[in-house]
Biotite code that builds the C-alpha atoms (Angstrom):
import biotite.structure as struc

atoms = struc.array([
    struc.Atom([-25.219, -124.364, 184.087], chain_id="A", res_id=1, res_name="MET", atom_name="CA", element="C"),
    struc.Atom([-22.995, -122.481, 181.657], chain_id="A", res_id=2, res_name="THR", atom_name="CA", element="C"),
    struc.Atom([-23.709, -120.763, 178.405], chain_id="A", res_id=3, res_name="THR", atom_name="CA", element="C"),
    struc.Atom([-21.348, -120.853, 175.468], chain_id="A", res_id=4, res_name="HIS", atom_name="CA", element="C"),
    struc.Atom([-21.740, -118.167, 172.818], chain_id="A", res_id=5, res_name="THR", atom_name="CA", element="C"),
    struc.Atom([-19.825, -118.512, 169.588], chain_id="A", res_id=6, res_name="GLU", atom_name="CA", element="C"),
    struc.Atom([-19.570, -115.769, 166.995], chain_id="A", res_id=7, res_name="ILE", atom_name="CA", element="C"),
    struc.Atom([-18.949, -116.986, 163.477], chain_id="A", res_id=8, res_name="VAL", atom_name="CA", element="C"),
    struc.Atom([-17.925, -114.363, 160.938], chain_id="A", res_id=9, res_name="ARG", atom_name="CA", element="C"),
    struc.Atom([-19.185, -115.121, 157.415], chain_id="A", res_id=10, res_name="THR", atom_name="CA", element="C"),
    struc.Atom([-18.388, -113.439, 154.130], chain_id="A", res_id=11, res_name="ASP", atom_name="CA", element="C"),
    struc.Atom([-21.196, -110.979, 153.383], chain_id="A", res_id=12, res_name="ASP", atom_name="CA", element="C"),
    struc.Atom([-21.015, -111.774, 149.658], chain_id="A", res_id=13, res_name="LEU", atom_name="CA", element="C"),
    struc.Atom([-20.692, -115.546, 149.578], chain_id="A", res_id=14, res_name="THR", atom_name="CA", element="C"),
    struc.Atom([-21.670, -116.840, 153.016], chain_id="A", res_id=15, res_name="GLY", atom_name="CA", element="C"),
    struc.Atom([-18.402, -118.738, 153.386], chain_id="A", res_id=16, res_name="GLU", atom_name="CA", element="C"),
    struc.Atom([-16.255, -118.295, 156.512], chain_id="A", res_id=17, res_name="PRO", atom_name="CA", element="C"),
    struc.Atom([-14.808, -114.778, 156.618], chain_id="A", res_id=18, res_name="ALA", atom_name="CA", element="C"),
    struc.Atom([-11.313, -113.964, 157.760], chain_id="A", res_id=19, res_name="ALA", atom_name="CA", element="C"),
    struc.Atom([-11.651, -110.262, 158.437], chain_id="A", res_id=20, res_name="GLN", atom_name="CA", element="C"),
    struc.Atom([-13.854, -107.220, 158.621], chain_id="A", res_id=21, res_name="PRO", atom_name="CA", element="C"),
    struc.Atom([-12.957, -104.593, 156.014], chain_id="A", res_id=22, res_name="VAL", atom_name="CA", element="C"),
    struc.Atom([-13.799, -100.952, 156.730], chain_id="A", res_id=23, res_name="VAL", atom_name="CA", element="C"),
    struc.Atom([-13.838, -98.513, 153.820], chain_id="A", res_id=24, res_name="PHE", atom_name="CA", element="C"),
    struc.Atom([-15.276, -95.128, 152.970], chain_id="A", res_id=25, res_name="GLY", atom_name="CA", element="C"),
    struc.Atom([-17.271, -94.001, 149.982], chain_id="A", res_id=26, res_name="TRP", atom_name="CA", element="C"),
    struc.Atom([-18.794, -90.556, 149.744], chain_id="A", res_id=27, res_name="GLY", atom_name="CA", element="C"),
    struc.Atom([-19.978, -89.378, 153.143], chain_id="A", res_id=28, res_name="PRO", atom_name="CA", element="C"),
    struc.Atom([-20.311, -92.911, 154.531], chain_id="A", res_id=29, res_name="HIS", atom_name="CA", element="C"),
    struc.Atom([-18.013, -95.478, 156.119], chain_id="A", res_id=30, res_name="VAL", atom_name="CA", element="C"),
    struc.Atom([-18.868, -99.135, 155.599], chain_id="A", res_id=31, res_name="TYR", atom_name="CA", element="C"),
    struc.Atom([-17.814, -102.424, 157.129], chain_id="A", res_id=32, res_name="GLU", atom_name="CA", element="C"),
    struc.Atom([-18.065, -105.733, 155.294], chain_id="A", res_id=33, res_name="ILE", atom_name="CA", element="C"),
    struc.Atom([-16.895, -109.167, 156.415], chain_id="A", res_id=34, res_name="ASP", atom_name="CA", element="C"),
    struc.Atom([-14.825, -110.846, 153.722], chain_id="A", res_id=35, res_name="LEU", atom_name="CA", element="C"),
    struc.Atom([-13.011, -114.102, 153.153], chain_id="A", res_id=36, res_name="ALA", atom_name="CA", element="C"),
    struc.Atom([-9.377, -113.726, 152.110], chain_id="A", res_id=37, res_name="ASP", atom_name="CA", element="C"),
    struc.Atom([-10.154, -114.165, 148.391], chain_id="A", res_id=38, res_name="ALA", atom_name="CA", element="C"),
    struc.Atom([-12.799, -111.422, 148.387], chain_id="A", res_id=39, res_name="ASN", atom_name="CA", element="C"),
    struc.Atom([-10.619, -109.090, 150.477], chain_id="A", res_id=40, res_name="ALA", atom_name="CA", element="C"),
    struc.Atom([-7.857, -109.563, 147.908], chain_id="A", res_id=41, res_name="THR", atom_name="CA", element="C"),
    struc.Atom([-10.311, -108.945, 145.048], chain_id="A", res_id=42, res_name="ALA", atom_name="CA", element="C"),
    struc.Atom([-11.577, -105.730, 146.672], chain_id="A", res_id=43, res_name="LEU", atom_name="CA", element="C"),
    struc.Atom([-8.027, -104.551, 147.252], chain_id="A", res_id=44, res_name="SER", atom_name="CA", element="C"),
    struc.Atom([-7.062, -105.281, 143.644], chain_id="A", res_id=45, res_name="ALA", atom_name="CA", element="C"),
    struc.Atom([-10.164, -103.516, 142.296], chain_id="A", res_id=46, res_name="ALA", atom_name="CA", element="C"),
    struc.Atom([-9.477, -100.377, 144.346], chain_id="A", res_id=47, res_name="LEU", atom_name="CA", element="C"),
    struc.Atom([-5.701, -100.339, 143.782], chain_id="A", res_id=48, res_name="ALA", atom_name="CA", element="C"),
    struc.Atom([-5.682, -98.138, 140.631], chain_id="A", res_id=49, res_name="PRO", atom_name="CA", element="C"),
    struc.Atom([-7.926, -95.565, 142.286], chain_id="A", res_id=50, res_name="PHE", atom_name="CA", element="C"),
    struc.Atom([-5.904, -95.548, 145.502], chain_id="A", res_id=51, res_name="ILE", atom_name="CA", element="C"),
    struc.Atom([-2.660, -95.156, 143.563], chain_id="A", res_id=52, res_name="GLU", atom_name="CA", element="C"),
    struc.Atom([-4.069, -92.223, 141.563], chain_id="A", res_id=53, res_name="ALA", atom_name="CA", element="C"),
    struc.Atom([-5.708, -90.592, 144.570], chain_id="A", res_id=54, res_name="GLY", atom_name="CA", element="C"),
    struc.Atom([-4.276, -88.648, 147.449], chain_id="A", res_id=55, res_name="ARG", atom_name="CA", element="C"),
    struc.Atom([-4.629, -89.199, 151.172], chain_id="A", res_id=56, res_name="VAL", atom_name="CA", element="C"),
    struc.Atom([-6.582, -86.383, 152.800], chain_id="A", res_id=57, res_name="ILE", atom_name="CA", element="C"),
    struc.Atom([-7.099, -87.969, 156.170], chain_id="A", res_id=58, res_name="GLY", atom_name="CA", element="C"),
    struc.Atom([-7.148, -91.276, 157.806], chain_id="A", res_id=59, res_name="GLY", atom_name="CA", element="C"),
    struc.Atom([-7.110, -93.315, 160.901], chain_id="A", res_id=60, res_name="ILE", atom_name="CA", element="C"),
    struc.Atom([-3.489, -93.805, 161.755], chain_id="A", res_id=61, res_name="ARG", atom_name="CA", element="C"),
    struc.Atom([-3.702, -95.444, 165.131], chain_id="A", res_id=62, res_name="THR", atom_name="CA", element="C"),
    struc.Atom([-5.046, -98.779, 166.257], chain_id="A", res_id=63, res_name="ARG", atom_name="CA", element="C"),
    struc.Atom([-7.262, -96.927, 168.753], chain_id="A", res_id=64, res_name="ALA", atom_name="CA", element="C"),
    struc.Atom([-8.606, -94.649, 166.026], chain_id="A", res_id=65, res_name="GLY", atom_name="CA", element="C"),
    struc.Atom([-9.467, -97.622, 163.812], chain_id="A", res_id=66, res_name="ARG", atom_name="CA", element="C"),
    struc.Atom([-11.178, -99.329, 166.746], chain_id="A", res_id=67, res_name="ALA", atom_name="CA", element="C"),
    struc.Atom([-13.282, -96.264, 167.536], chain_id="A", res_id=68, res_name="LEU", atom_name="CA", element="C"),
    struc.Atom([-14.240, -95.663, 163.908], chain_id="A", res_id=69, res_name="ALA", atom_name="CA", element="C"),
    struc.Atom([-15.118, -99.295, 163.356], chain_id="A", res_id=70, res_name="GLY", atom_name="CA", element="C"),
    struc.Atom([-17.156, -99.474, 166.557], chain_id="A", res_id=71, res_name="ALA", atom_name="CA", element="C"),
    struc.Atom([-19.085, -96.360, 165.614], chain_id="A", res_id=72, res_name="GLU", atom_name="CA", element="C"),
    struc.Atom([-19.940, -97.703, 162.173], chain_id="A", res_id=73, res_name="VAL", atom_name="CA", element="C"),
    struc.Atom([-21.071, -101.096, 163.417], chain_id="A", res_id=74, res_name="THR", atom_name="CA", element="C"),
    struc.Atom([-22.960, -99.853, 166.461], chain_id="A", res_id=75, res_name="GLY", atom_name="CA", element="C"),
    struc.Atom([-20.695, -101.579, 168.950], chain_id="A", res_id=76, res_name="ARG", atom_name="CA", element="C"),
    struc.Atom([-20.760, -99.934, 172.373], chain_id="A", res_id=77, res_name="PRO", atom_name="CA", element="C"),
    struc.Atom([-17.815, -97.708, 173.235], chain_id="A", res_id=78, res_name="ILE", atom_name="CA", element="C"),
    struc.Atom([-16.973, -95.982, 176.494], chain_id="A", res_id=79, res_name="GLU", atom_name="CA", element="C"),
    struc.Atom([-17.106, -92.198, 176.660], chain_id="A", res_id=80, res_name="ALA", atom_name="CA", element="C"),
    struc.Atom([-13.824, -92.125, 178.607], chain_id="A", res_id=81, res_name="HIS", atom_name="CA", element="C"),
    struc.Atom([-10.991, -94.434, 179.377], chain_id="A", res_id=82, res_name="GLY", atom_name="CA", element="C"),
    struc.Atom([-9.297, -97.246, 177.553], chain_id="A", res_id=83, res_name="ARG", atom_name="CA", element="C"),
    struc.Atom([-10.621, -99.114, 174.547], chain_id="A", res_id=84, res_name="ILE", atom_name="CA", element="C"),
    struc.Atom([-11.422, -102.686, 175.418], chain_id="A", res_id=85, res_name="ARG", atom_name="CA", element="C"),
    struc.Atom([-8.831, -105.084, 174.042], chain_id="A", res_id=86, res_name="GLU", atom_name="CA", element="C"),
    struc.Atom([-11.481, -107.266, 172.399], chain_id="A", res_id=87, res_name="ALA", atom_name="CA", element="C"),
    struc.Atom([-12.745, -104.295, 170.370], chain_id="A", res_id=88, res_name="LEU", atom_name="CA", element="C"),
    struc.Atom([-9.247, -103.099, 169.569], chain_id="A", res_id=89, res_name="SER", atom_name="CA", element="C"),
    struc.Atom([-8.279, -106.558, 168.269], chain_id="A", res_id=90, res_name="ASP", atom_name="CA", element="C"),
    struc.Atom([-11.148, -106.525, 165.748], chain_id="A", res_id=91, res_name="VAL", atom_name="CA", element="C"),
    struc.Atom([-9.927, -103.325, 164.077], chain_id="A", res_id=92, res_name="TYR", atom_name="CA", element="C"),
    struc.Atom([-6.180, -103.711, 164.109], chain_id="A", res_id=93, res_name="GLN", atom_name="CA", element="C"),
])
């Protein structure tokens, strides 16, 4: 007997199929929300004036850094040492 597990990502606002997780910071917190393309575009457009007027004071520049930050926020298990699993790295590219 085999088991088949399927993970379906849905937009956290509308419930429709989501294309991507979006990680963003506000105040002392970092958030992740799953969004369909239209909502990801709307969020990007809404934040654009603030991003353009702001200044970068830090950030996650590497794919590995994004994977670790995203895993920490969402409670996904990460190894204390060694390589980041490809499946986790692919989520936060």
